[in-house]
All heavy atoms as an XYZ file, in Angstrom:
811
protein
N     -40.691     22.326      3.368
C     -39.299     22.311      3.203
C     -38.694     23.606      3.663
O     -38.978     24.710      3.262
C     -38.959     22.032      1.721
C     -37.485     21.897      1.513
S     -37.066     20.997      0.004
C     -37.182     22.341     -1.258
N     -37.659     23.514      4.585
C     -37.091     24.730      5.013
C     -35.925     25.104      4.059
O     -35.530     24.277      3.234
C     -36.578     24.634      6.524
C     -35.369     23.670      6.730
O     -34.444     23.676      5.951
N     -35.487     22.874      7.773
N     -35.306     26.312      4.233
C     -34.347     26.753      3.264
C     -33.028     26.009      3.328
O     -32.298     25.999      2.402
C     -34.097     28.239      3.515
C     -33.263     28.614      4.703
C     -33.090     30.086      4.887
O     -34.066     30.845      4.854
O     -31.908     30.502      4.937
N     -32.770     25.205      4.342
C     -31.581     24.393      4.449
C     -31.679     22.982      3.786
O     -30.712     22.309      3.618
C     -31.077     24.258      5.899
C     -30.653     25.572      6.518
O     -30.238     26.412      5.826
N     -30.840     25.651      7.825
N     -32.949     22.605      3.495
C     -33.161     21.442      2.811
C     -32.973     21.561      1.307
O     -33.269     22.569      0.752
C     -34.614     20.837      3.128
C     -34.842     20.401      4.490
C     -36.226     19.806      4.676
O     -36.606     19.019      3.890
O     -36.944     20.386      5.483
N     -32.475     20.447      0.664
C     -32.334     20.536     -0.742
C     -33.307     19.628     -1.419
O     -33.711     18.655     -0.827
C     -30.845     20.166     -1.141
O     -30.533     18.852     -0.732
N     -33.664     19.893     -2.623
C     -34.527     19.057     -3.455
C     -33.654     18.055     -4.121
O     -32.628     18.389     -4.677
C     -35.272     19.919     -4.403
C     -36.336     19.247     -5.306
C     -37.429     18.588     -4.540
C     -36.870     20.186     -6.295
N     -34.070     16.751     -4.031
C     -33.324     15.680     -4.683
C     -34.186     14.954     -5.608
O     -35.314     14.923     -5.585
C     -32.664     14.680     -3.650
O     -33.752     14.045     -2.919
C     -31.706     15.414     -2.687
N     -33.430     14.321     -6.591
C     -34.061     13.471     -7.650
C     -33.279     12.162     -7.616
O     -32.050     12.219     -7.531
C     -33.994     14.176     -9.056
C     -34.387     13.215    -10.127
C     -34.811     15.404     -9.007
N     -33.894     11.030     -7.876
C     -33.199      9.774     -7.979
C     -33.259      9.345     -9.460
O     -34.377      9.196    -10.019
C     -33.883      8.649     -7.089
O     -33.813      9.061     -5.719
C     -33.127      7.352     -7.234
N     -32.144      9.234    -10.030
C     -31.974      8.778    -11.460
C     -31.870      7.299    -11.467
O     -31.094      6.744    -10.630
C     -30.809      9.409    -12.152
C     -30.740     10.911    -12.245
C     -29.416     11.370    -12.922
C     -31.958     11.452    -13.015
N     -32.476      6.637    -12.420
C     -32.213      5.201    -12.644
C     -31.440      5.150    -13.935
O     -31.859      5.484    -15.035
C     -33.530      4.437    -12.788
O     -34.333      4.636    -11.573
C     -33.253      2.964    -13.030
N     -30.195      4.708    -13.748
C     -29.229      4.599    -14.865
C     -29.554      3.366    -15.781
O     -30.322      2.520    -15.428
C     -27.809      4.496    -14.346
C     -27.402      5.642    -13.364
C     -26.013      5.468    -12.915
C     -27.668      7.038    -14.054
N     -28.882      3.270    -16.921
C     -29.151      2.245    -17.848
C     -28.857      0.860    -17.278
O     -29.563     -0.173    -17.648
C     -28.289      2.341    -19.126
C     -28.695      3.554    -19.971
C     -27.830      3.710    -21.208
O     -26.965      2.954    -21.459
O     -28.109      4.746    -21.940
N     -27.941      0.728    -16.296
C     -27.673     -0.540    -15.617
C     -28.634     -0.811    -14.391
O     -28.278     -1.661    -13.636
C     -26.209     -0.622    -15.255
C     -25.790      0.511    -14.219
O     -26.687      1.291    -13.806
N     -24.561      0.435    -13.914
N     -29.687     -0.086    -14.308
C     -30.662     -0.080    -13.254
C     -30.049      0.320    -11.854
O     -30.769      0.206    -10.859
C     -31.265     -1.537    -13.013
C     -32.164     -1.837    -14.227
O     -32.801     -0.920    -14.739
O     -32.266     -3.059    -14.552
N     -28.913      0.920    -11.873
C     -28.335      1.539    -10.619
C     -29.002      2.835    -10.406
O     -29.387      3.599    -11.360
C     -26.812      1.746    -10.882
C     -26.103      2.419     -9.657
C     -24.662      2.694     -9.986
O     -24.144      2.209    -10.954
O     -24.112      3.553     -9.306
N     -29.388      3.070     -9.116
C     -30.021      4.440     -8.822
C     -28.962      5.462     -8.318
O     -28.014      4.956     -7.597
C     -31.042      4.214     -7.727
C     -32.221      3.465     -8.319
C     -33.390      3.367     -7.386
O     -33.272      3.665     -6.215
O     -34.526      3.033     -7.845
N     -29.084      6.593     -8.687
C     -28.191      7.709     -8.334
C     -28.886      8.828     -7.814
O     -29.765      9.493     -8.547
C     -27.304      8.111     -9.669
C     -26.315      9.180     -9.433
C     -25.257      8.784     -8.492
C     -25.765      9.558    -10.824
N     -28.714      9.194     -6.570
C     -29.353     10.321     -5.941
C     -28.585     11.645     -6.228
O     -27.443     11.678     -6.345
C     -29.320     10.200     -4.344
C     -30.121     11.201     -3.587
C     -31.604     10.765     -3.522
O     -31.959      9.684     -3.909
O     -32.390     11.665     -3.072
N     -29.393     12.668     -6.666
C     -28.887     13.923     -7.192
C     -29.540     15.072     -6.489
O     -30.765     15.061     -6.258
C     -29.028     14.019     -8.648
S     -28.137     12.833     -9.574
N     -28.790     16.115     -6.148
C     -29.363     17.373     -5.650
C     -29.748     18.122     -6.958
O     -29.049     18.162     -7.965
C     -28.249     18.232     -4.991
C     -28.302     18.139     -3.514
O     -29.320     17.736     -2.983
O     -27.306     18.531     -2.850
N     -30.875     18.807     -6.834
C     -31.329     19.695     -7.859
C     -30.687     21.003     -7.653
O     -30.952     21.737     -6.592
C     -32.889     19.825     -7.922
C     -33.318     20.923     -9.009
C     -33.534     18.441     -8.204
N     -29.831     21.517     -8.590
C     -29.216     22.764     -8.389
C     -30.029     23.869     -8.830
O     -30.252     24.889     -8.178
C     -27.874     22.776     -9.224
C     -26.793     21.885     -8.758
C     -25.498     21.986     -9.669
C     -26.372     22.269     -7.372
N     -30.633     23.678     -9.938
C     -31.634     24.708    -10.551
C     -32.399     24.152    -11.650
O     -32.085     23.100    -12.297
C     -30.877     25.933    -11.015
O     -31.804     27.030    -11.360
C     -29.956     25.649    -12.247
N     -33.537     24.690    -11.974
C     -34.347     24.451    -13.098
C     -34.390     25.808    -13.864
O     -34.656     26.847    -13.236
C     -35.807     23.988    -12.728
C     -35.718     22.642    -12.074
C     -36.670     23.919    -13.989
C     -37.092     22.174    -11.448
N     -34.065     25.777    -15.135
C     -33.932     27.020    -15.845
C     -34.461     26.850    -17.236
O     -34.691     25.701    -17.746
C     -32.460     27.494    -15.933
C     -31.506     26.442    -16.633
C     -31.131     26.657    -17.905
C     -30.987     25.431    -15.905
C     -30.291     25.830    -18.445
C     -30.163     24.518    -16.430
C     -29.774     24.750    -17.847
N     -34.759     28.001    -17.886
C     -35.269     27.961    -19.258
C     -34.279     28.574    -20.250
O     -33.609     29.592    -19.948
C     -36.630     28.710    -19.313
C     -37.267     28.701    -20.622
C     -38.627     29.385    -20.675
O     -39.375     29.176    -19.652
O     -39.037     30.005    -21.574
N     -34.219     27.947    -21.393
C     -33.417     28.516    -22.476
C     -34.033     28.060    -23.798
O     -34.576     26.973    -23.865
C     -31.940     28.096    -22.430
O     -31.201     28.887    -23.447
C     -31.668     26.675    -22.681
N     -34.118     28.971    -24.722
C     -34.795     28.682    -26.075
C     -36.190     28.184    -25.912
O     -36.630     27.263    -26.635
C     -33.896     27.657    -26.881
C     -32.507     28.245    -27.221
O     -32.350     29.531    -27.312
O     -31.635     27.438    -27.426
N     -36.875     28.619    -24.927
C     -38.314     28.220    -24.705
C     -38.547     26.862    -24.159
O     -39.664     26.344    -24.081
N     -37.466     26.216    -23.676
C     -37.572     24.914    -23.070
C     -37.098     24.922    -21.572
O     -36.155     25.746    -21.297
C     -36.787     23.835    -23.862
C     -37.412     23.550    -25.186
C     -36.642     22.485    -25.831
N     -37.476     21.619    -26.636
C     -37.093     20.648    -27.473
N     -35.788     20.515    -27.598
N     -37.924     19.950    -28.139
N     -37.622     23.976    -20.786
C     -37.094     23.886    -19.423
C     -36.038     22.829    -19.311
O     -36.158     21.780    -19.870
C     -38.224     23.450    -18.510
C     -39.327     24.498    -18.411
C     -39.045     25.603    -17.352
O     -38.459     25.261    -16.247
N     -39.365     26.788    -17.648
N     -34.997     23.102    -18.507
C     -33.892     22.249    -18.227
C     -33.689     22.144    -16.780
O     -34.034     23.049    -15.949
C     -32.630     22.754    -18.998
C     -32.815     22.680    -20.452
C     -33.250     23.831    -21.124
C     -32.530     21.551    -21.209
C     -33.457     23.816    -22.523
C     -32.644     21.574    -22.556
C     -33.131     22.661    -23.275
O     -33.379     22.599    -24.591
N     -32.942     21.091    -16.309
C     -32.673     20.844    -14.969
C     -31.217     20.535    -14.798
O     -30.625     19.765    -15.671
C     -33.580     19.802    -14.343
C     -33.385     19.718    -12.790
C     -33.320     18.408    -14.980
C     -34.407     18.822    -12.142
N     -30.531     21.045    -13.816
C     -29.134     20.816    -13.485
C     -29.116     19.972    -12.258
O     -29.647     20.357    -11.160
C     -28.346     22.109    -13.338
N     -28.437     18.825    -12.286
C     -28.407     17.871    -11.247
C     -26.970     17.615    -10.766
O     -26.008     17.473    -11.561
C     -28.978     16.507    -11.572
C     -30.453     16.588    -12.035
C     -30.877     15.175    -12.488
C     -31.343     17.092    -10.896
N     -26.693     17.482     -9.448
C     -25.423     17.318     -8.904
C     -25.474     15.917     -8.140
O     -26.147     15.787     -7.175
C     -25.050     18.365     -7.834
C     -23.697     18.231     -7.137
C     -22.528     18.362     -8.029
C     -23.597     19.246     -6.009
N     -24.806     14.925     -8.751
C     -24.858     13.591     -8.162
C     -24.200     13.519     -6.761
O     -23.236     14.227     -6.526
C     -23.949     12.732     -9.147
C     -23.859     13.492    -10.401
C     -23.980     14.951     -9.990
N     -24.813     12.750     -5.850
C     -24.385     12.506     -4.520
C     -23.811     11.151     -4.313
O     -24.268     10.174     -4.877
C     -25.510     12.787     -3.569
C     -26.196     14.165     -3.711
C     -27.456     14.238     -2.773
C     -25.264     15.336     -3.462
N     -22.873     11.041     -3.391
C     -22.338      9.766     -3.029
C     -23.204      9.200     -1.938
O     -24.222      9.698     -1.542
C     -20.856      9.780     -2.668
C     -20.667     10.648     -1.466
O     -21.498     10.912     -0.597
N     -19.354     11.139     -1.327
N     -22.884      7.962     -1.394
C     -23.653      7.262     -0.322
C     -23.714      8.162      0.962
O     -24.637      7.968      1.743
C     -22.989      5.981     -0.025
C     -23.137      4.971     -1.155
O     -24.077      5.142     -2.021
O     -22.331      3.986     -1.258
N     -22.800      9.035      1.202
C     -22.849      9.893      2.411
C     -23.691     11.218      2.115
O     -23.664     12.034      2.982
C     -21.383     10.265      2.839
C     -20.652      9.123      3.493
C     -20.020      8.208      2.374
O     -19.490      8.682      1.409
O     -20.131      7.018      2.541
N     -24.131     11.334      0.911
C     -24.969     12.518      0.576
C     -24.121     13.692      0.181
O     -24.597     14.866      0.205
N     -22.783     13.483     -0.168
C     -21.939     14.565     -0.629
C     -21.608     14.404     -2.150
O     -21.834     13.304     -2.616
C     -20.581     14.564      0.160
C     -20.786     14.715      1.668
O     -21.600     15.644      2.040
O     -20.183     14.049      2.429
N     -21.170     15.516     -2.675
C     -20.733     15.458     -4.099
C     -19.170     15.140     -4.146
O     -18.516     15.918     -3.500
C     -21.077     16.671     -4.854
O     -20.539     16.723     -6.107
N     -18.747     14.196     -4.888
C     -17.363     13.866     -4.882
C     -16.580     14.625     -6.047
O     -15.623     15.236     -5.789
C     -17.140     12.336     -5.196
C     -17.525     11.529     -3.973
O     -17.348     11.973     -2.768
O     -18.008     10.398     -4.154
N     -17.135     14.509     -7.181
C     -16.321     14.963     -8.366
C     -16.766     16.267     -8.942
O     -16.019     16.695     -9.937
C     -16.331     13.804     -9.386
C     -17.715     13.479     -9.830
O     -18.629     14.182     -9.600
O     -17.791     12.379    -10.585
N     -17.804     16.819     -8.552
C     -18.239     18.199     -9.082
C     -18.851     18.128    -10.479
O     -19.073     19.173    -11.058
N     -19.125     16.987    -10.978
C     -19.730     16.796    -12.258
C     -21.170     17.237    -12.083
O     -21.854     17.016    -11.112
C     -19.808     15.432    -12.852
C     -18.399     15.056    -13.464
C     -18.510     13.805    -14.170
O     -19.266     12.871    -13.857
N     -17.801     13.717    -15.309
N     -21.767     17.925    -13.145
C     -23.126     18.389    -13.162
C     -23.768     17.651    -14.358
O     -23.159     17.560    -15.458
C     -23.217     19.832    -13.432
C     -22.442     20.618    -12.238
C     -24.709     20.347    -13.515
C     -23.022     20.495    -10.920
N     -25.001     17.151    -14.150
C     -25.725     16.498    -15.316
C     -26.892     17.398    -15.702
O     -27.620     17.967    -14.799
C     -26.341     15.154    -14.849
C     -25.181     14.140    -14.455
C     -25.357     13.452    -13.309
C     -24.093     13.925    -15.310
C     -24.295     12.503    -12.938
C     -23.172     13.042    -14.975
C     -23.208     12.331    -13.834
O     -22.251     11.416    -13.482
N     -26.954     17.676    -16.991
C     -28.097     18.584    -17.496
C     -29.024     17.615    -18.296
O     -28.684     16.845    -19.089
C     -27.470     19.601    -18.438
C     -26.505     20.522    -17.803
C     -25.845     21.483    -18.868
C     -27.173     21.323    -16.719
N     -30.320     17.906    -18.112
C     -31.412     17.170    -18.804
C     -32.394     18.149    -19.238
O     -32.698     19.182    -18.578
C     -32.007     16.175    -17.784
C     -31.244     15.042    -17.473
C     -30.510     14.953    -16.291
C     -31.244     13.891    -18.303
C     -29.723     13.819    -16.037
C     -30.438     12.759    -18.004
C     -29.712     12.764    -16.907
O     -28.916     11.649    -16.562
N     -33.216     17.788    -20.199
C     -34.301     18.556    -20.596
C     -35.553     18.076    -19.794
O     -35.693     16.848    -19.672
C     -34.658     18.275    -22.153
C     -35.769     19.156    -22.713
C     -35.981     18.841    -24.172
N     -34.880     18.642    -25.002
C     -34.418     17.521    -25.584
N     -35.208     16.418    -25.445
N     -33.382     17.448    -26.330
N     -36.448     18.931    -19.330
C     -37.552     18.581    -18.554
C     -38.772     18.404    -19.485
O     -38.876     19.210    -20.501
C     -37.955     19.691    -17.598
C     -37.106     19.681    -16.277
C     -37.649     20.936    -15.465
C     -37.346     18.419    -15.451
N     -39.550     17.460    -19.375
C     -40.740     17.221    -20.190
C     -42.009     17.217    -19.403
O     -41.923     16.842    -18.220
C     -40.633     15.881    -20.951
O     -40.580     14.787    -19.981
C     -39.429     15.677    -21.855
N     -43.010     17.785    -19.962
C     -44.272     17.881    -19.230
C     -45.075     16.602    -19.459
O     -45.391     16.229    -20.620
C     -45.100     19.048    -19.797
C     -46.398     19.269    -19.089
O     -46.625     18.544    -18.060
O     -47.161     20.174    -19.502
N     -45.308     15.862    -18.350
C     -46.045     14.577    -18.557
C     -47.487     14.689    -18.313
O     -48.261     13.764    -17.968
C     -45.445     13.606    -17.503
C     -44.110     13.144    -17.987
O     -43.723     13.174    -19.203
N     -43.249     12.727    -17.104
N     -48.018     15.954    -18.332
C     -49.489     16.073    -18.140
C     -49.823     16.748    -16.761
O     -48.995     16.670    -15.834
N     -50.956     17.219    -16.590
C     -51.396     17.928    -15.310
C     -51.335     16.881    -14.161
O     -51.922     15.774    -14.261
C     -52.777     18.452    -15.532
C     -53.208     19.317    -14.458
C     -54.532     20.020    -14.658
O     -54.753     20.359    -15.830
O     -55.269     20.235    -13.695
N     -50.789     17.350    -13.100
C     -50.736     16.462    -11.892
C     -49.660     15.375    -11.916
O     -49.475     14.592    -10.951
N     -48.897     15.225    -13.081
C     -47.847     14.225    -13.117
C     -46.467     14.892    -12.905
O     -46.300     16.109    -13.175
C     -47.928     13.630    -14.580
C     -49.080     12.857    -14.926
C     -49.229     11.574    -14.128
O     -48.186     10.888    -13.930
O     -50.322     11.242    -13.707
N     -45.592     14.084    -12.383
C     -44.165     14.560    -12.251
C     -43.614     14.860    -13.599
O     -43.808     14.009    -14.562
C     -43.402     13.465    -11.505
C     -43.742     13.262    -10.095
C     -43.317     14.448     -9.158
O     -42.231     14.952     -9.391
O     -44.095     14.769     -8.214
N     -42.811     15.860    -13.755
C     -42.117     16.058    -15.031
C     -41.086     14.991    -15.320
O     -40.613     14.291    -14.374
C     -41.404     17.423    -14.908
C     -41.369     17.701    -13.428
C     -42.459     16.921    -12.794
N     -40.829     14.750    -16.625
C     -39.851     13.644    -16.983
C     -38.590     14.341    -17.296
O     -38.469     15.551    -17.531
N     -37.541     13.492    -17.461
C     -36.199     13.932    -17.862
C     -35.805     13.264    -19.179
O     -35.993     12.111    -19.317
C     -35.127     13.548    -16.807
C     -35.362     14.167    -15.397
C     -34.214     13.656    -14.510
C     -35.434     15.591    -15.415
N     -35.238     14.010    -20.084
C     -34.816     13.544    -21.426
C     -33.301     13.952    -21.522
O     -32.868     15.036    -21.175
C     -35.541     14.140    -22.551
C     -36.975     13.748    -22.705
C     -37.614     14.245    -23.937
O     -36.984     15.228    -24.521
O     -38.708     13.844    -24.254
N     -32.444     12.985    -22.075
C     -31.061     13.273    -22.330
C     -31.031     14.328    -23.469
O     -31.990     14.364    -24.332
C     -30.373     12.039    -22.845
C     -30.062     11.030    -21.688
O     -29.833     11.410    -20.636
N     -30.131      9.806    -22.070
N     -30.130     15.201    -23.385
C     -29.873     16.123    -24.483
C     -28.846     15.581    -25.396
O     -27.652     15.535    -25.108
C     -29.323     17.479    -23.767
C     -30.277     18.036    -22.781
C     -29.120     18.516    -24.995
C     -29.757     19.097    -22.002
N     -29.353     15.064    -26.556
C     -28.500     14.313    -27.460
C     -27.908     15.214    -28.556
O     -26.910     14.925    -29.226
C     -29.352     13.187    -28.111
C     -29.855     12.166    -27.183
C     -30.658     11.181    -27.865
C     -28.774     11.493    -26.355
N     -28.539     16.387    -28.887
C     -28.065     17.292    -29.958
C     -26.876     18.072    -29.338
O     -27.089     18.826    -28.326
C     -29.188     18.145    -30.407
C     -28.763     19.138    -31.419
O     -28.586     18.704    -32.589
O     -28.670     20.272    -31.057
N     -25.757     18.104    -29.999
C     -24.584     18.858    -29.483
C     -24.868     20.344    -29.404
O     -24.398     21.013    -28.545
C     -23.332     18.562    -30.375
C     -22.794     17.129    -30.211
O     -23.141     16.469    -29.238
O     -22.100     16.685    -31.207
N     -25.468     20.848    -30.423
C     -25.812     22.281    -30.444
C     -26.715     22.699    -29.245
O     -26.489     23.715    -28.620
C     -26.440     22.812    -31.768
C     -25.353     22.724    -32.957
O     -24.179     22.848    -32.718
O     -25.913     22.520    -34.082
N     -27.700     21.893    -29.044
C     -28.636     22.194    -27.896
C     -27.912     22.073    -26.597
O     -27.989     22.935    -25.723
C     -29.793     21.252    -27.917
C     -30.761     21.371    -26.772
C     -31.916     20.387    -26.763
O     -31.914     19.437    -27.543
O     -32.782     20.573    -25.898
N     -27.047     21.081    -26.504
C     -26.305     20.851    -25.299
C     -25.333     22.002    -24.924
O     -25.192     22.580    -23.860
C     -25.467     19.565    -25.265
C     -24.832     19.239    -23.995
C     -25.609     18.789    -22.825
C     -23.505     19.470    -23.721
C     -24.959     18.515    -21.703
C     -22.864     19.219    -22.513
C     -23.686     18.820    -21.499
N     -24.740     22.546    -26.068
C     -23.813     23.659    -25.951
C     -24.608     24.890    -25.449
O     -24.146     25.661    -24.574
C     -23.184     23.939    -27.317
C     -22.148     25.041    -27.312
C     -20.906     24.706    -26.419
O     -20.532     23.498    -26.417
O     -20.338     25.603    -25.829
N     -25.789     25.173    -26.010
C     -26.629     26.310    -25.564
C     -27.097     26.203    -24.151
O     -27.008     27.131    -23.346
C     -27.922     26.445    -26.498
C     -27.594     26.945    -27.880
C     -28.735     27.335    -28.657
N     -29.828     26.226    -28.635
C     -29.854     25.221    -29.591
N     -28.941     25.143    -30.448
N     -30.823     24.321    -29.471
N     -27.511     24.954    -23.767
C     -27.861     24.656    -22.360
C     -26.750     24.905    -21.412
O     -26.824     25.422    -20.379
C     -28.526     23.343    -22.283
C     -28.797     22.966    -20.839
C     -29.834     23.251    -23.111
N     -25.566     24.392    -21.788
C     -24.368     24.477    -20.942
C     -24.013     25.892    -20.786
O     -23.682     26.341    -19.639
C     -23.186     23.769    -21.620
O     -23.381     22.390    -21.625
N     -23.991     26.670    -21.798
C     -23.799     28.152    -21.699
C     -24.751     28.870    -20.772
O     -24.394     29.651    -19.911
C     -23.798     28.728    -23.123
C     -23.299     30.170    -23.113
C     -23.178     30.731    -24.509
O     -22.615     30.052    -25.360
O     -23.658     31.840    -24.740
N     -26.023     28.531    -20.893
C     -27.089     29.149    -19.981
C     -26.829     28.705    -18.545
O     -26.943     29.558    -17.654
C     -28.424     28.738    -20.517
N     -26.461     27.469    -18.407
C     -26.147     27.048    -17.043
C     -24.920     27.716    -16.443
O     -24.921     28.203    -15.330
C     -26.036     25.494    -16.912
C     -25.751     25.024    -15.518
C     -26.714     25.009    -14.600
C     -24.450     24.649    -15.295
C     -26.374     24.590    -13.266
C     -24.096     24.188    -13.950
C     -25.032     24.227    -12.963
N     -23.892     27.809    -17.230
C     -22.613     28.525    -16.790
C     -22.974     29.965    -16.398
O     -22.465     30.473    -15.481
C     -21.577     28.470    -17.890
C     -20.882     27.102    -17.816
O     -20.761     26.357    -16.837
N     -20.377     26.716    -19.013
N     -23.818     30.643    -17.245
C     -24.214     32.041    -16.918
C     -24.920     32.055    -15.549
O     -24.667     32.938    -14.746
C     -25.190     32.580    -17.970
C     -24.453     32.834    -19.243
O     -23.186     32.861    -19.324
O     -25.117     33.061    -20.291
N     -25.851     31.085    -15.266
C     -26.444     31.006    -13.992
C     -25.471     30.782    -12.866
O     -25.489     31.393    -11.786
C     -27.529     29.877    -13.998
C     -28.205     29.726    -12.673
C     -29.291     30.462    -12.203
C     -27.817     28.731    -11.565
N     -29.644     29.972    -10.971
C     -28.746     29.022    -10.519
C     -26.842     27.828    -11.497
C     -28.718     28.282     -9.361
C     -26.807     27.161    -10.248
C     -27.690     27.344     -9.213
N     -24.510     29.825    -13.112
C     -23.448     29.585    -12.118
C     -22.640     30.833    -11.834
O     -22.370     31.104    -10.627
C     -22.495     28.536    -12.548
C     -23.107     27.110    -12.611
S     -23.488     26.426    -11.003
C     -21.742     25.947    -10.577
N     -22.228     31.586    -12.822
C     -21.490     32.848    -12.604
C     -22.318     33.794    -11.802
O     -21.735     34.415    -10.904
C     -21.126     33.499    -13.907
C     -19.971     32.715    -14.641
C     -19.712     33.268    -15.964
O     -20.010     34.536    -16.192
O     -18.972     32.571    -16.712
N     -23.628     33.836    -12.046
C     -24.493     34.772    -11.253
C     -24.573     34.281     -9.748
O     -24.745     35.102     -8.896
C     -25.936     34.834    -11.820
N     -24.440     32.979     -9.567
C     -24.479     32.501     -8.095
C     -23.082     32.540     -7.474
O     -22.991     32.192     -6.365
C     -24.937     31.003     -8.198
C     -26.303     30.842     -8.875
C     -27.370     31.662     -8.290
O     -27.565     31.768     -7.103
N     -28.035     32.367     -9.105
N     -22.077     32.784     -8.218
C     -20.659     32.933     -7.708
C     -20.206     31.501     -7.237
O     -19.453     31.487     -6.223
C     -20.500     33.974     -6.633
C     -19.098     34.324     -6.491
O     -18.279     34.280     -7.427
O     -18.814     34.730     -5.352
N     -20.500     30.481     -7.948
C     -20.040     29.108     -7.618
C     -18.761     28.842     -8.264
O     -18.035     27.862     -7.894
C     -21.035     28.001     -8.086
C     -22.250     27.907     -7.238
C     -23.461     27.668     -7.872
C     -22.244     28.134     -5.883
C     -24.626     27.611     -7.077
C     -23.426     27.975     -5.105
C     -24.490     27.761     -5.711
N     -18.332     29.613     -9.286
C     -17.141     29.247    -10.049
C     -17.441     28.181    -11.113
O     -18.552     27.840    -11.329
N     -16.337     27.726    -11.708
C     -16.525     26.781    -12.779
C     -16.554     25.373    -12.242
O     -15.804     24.945    -11.393
C     -15.315     26.816    -13.818
C     -15.409     28.059    -14.611
O     -16.435     28.632    -14.819
O     -14.252     28.548    -15.074
N     -17.582     24.605    -12.768
C     -17.737     23.167    -12.486
C     -17.809     22.418    -13.817
O     -18.357     22.980    -14.726
C     -19.019     22.936    -11.650
C     -18.939     23.572    -10.308
C     -19.294     21.411    -11.550
C     -20.058     23.434     -9.450
N     -17.172     21.246    -13.927
C     -17.209     20.424    -15.126
C     -18.721     20.050    -15.417
O     -19.331     19.595    -14.500
C     -16.317     19.217    -14.994
C     -14.895     19.521    -14.884
O     -14.528     20.603    -15.414
O     -14.164     18.714    -14.318
N     -18.962     20.144    -16.654
C     -20.352     19.740    -17.136
C     -20.198     18.382    -17.878
O     -19.296     18.158    -18.490
C     -21.007     20.778    -18.090
C     -21.370     22.111    -17.378
C     -21.915     23.027    -18.418
C     -22.509     21.875    -16.346
N     -21.154     17.553    -17.684
C     -21.224     16.302    -18.326
C     -22.660     15.869    -18.524
O     -23.477     16.174    -17.707
C     -20.478     15.201    -17.568
C     -20.089     13.967    -18.337
O     -20.270     14.001    -19.564
O     -19.583     13.007    -17.687
N     -22.955     15.213    -19.592
C     -24.303     14.727    -19.810
C     -24.262     13.193    -19.663
O     -23.256     12.573    -20.031
C     -24.941     15.170    -21.038
C     -24.246     14.612    -22.304
O     -22.947     14.591    -22.305
O     -24.969     14.353    -23.290
N     -25.302     12.593    -19.289
C     -25.424     11.136    -19.124
C     -26.086     10.606    -20.418
O     -27.255     10.803    -20.553
C     -26.193     10.752    -17.910
C     -25.426     11.220    -16.690
S     -26.359     10.723    -15.186
C     -26.162      8.967    -15.280
N     -25.301      9.867    -21.225
C     -25.937      9.243    -22.427
C     -25.922      7.819    -22.310
O     -25.170      7.245    -21.652
C     -25.105      9.732    -23.623
C     -25.232     11.195    -23.915
C     -24.513     11.633    -25.146
O     -24.554     10.862    -26.109
O     -24.001     12.711    -25.202
């Protein structure tokens, strides 16, 4: 992968719709790994600037990591704050955060 290519993930939503997302970053907070995803439209662009945050789970050696919704409000607040700190360090400015429940 060259530096101009982005890493993407395809989410399958509750209604079985698939949503392609750019991986913005994988980061750690409170000893757990999290991932920040930017949903893309059919043209491969982001329309609304929403970011989805998920907890990464280890599915075993050689397996792709899994994604879990962050259901605890306190945990989501800590993860959002850590992600915002990362965004400020990247000089992206403020982007609306939303979780997919």
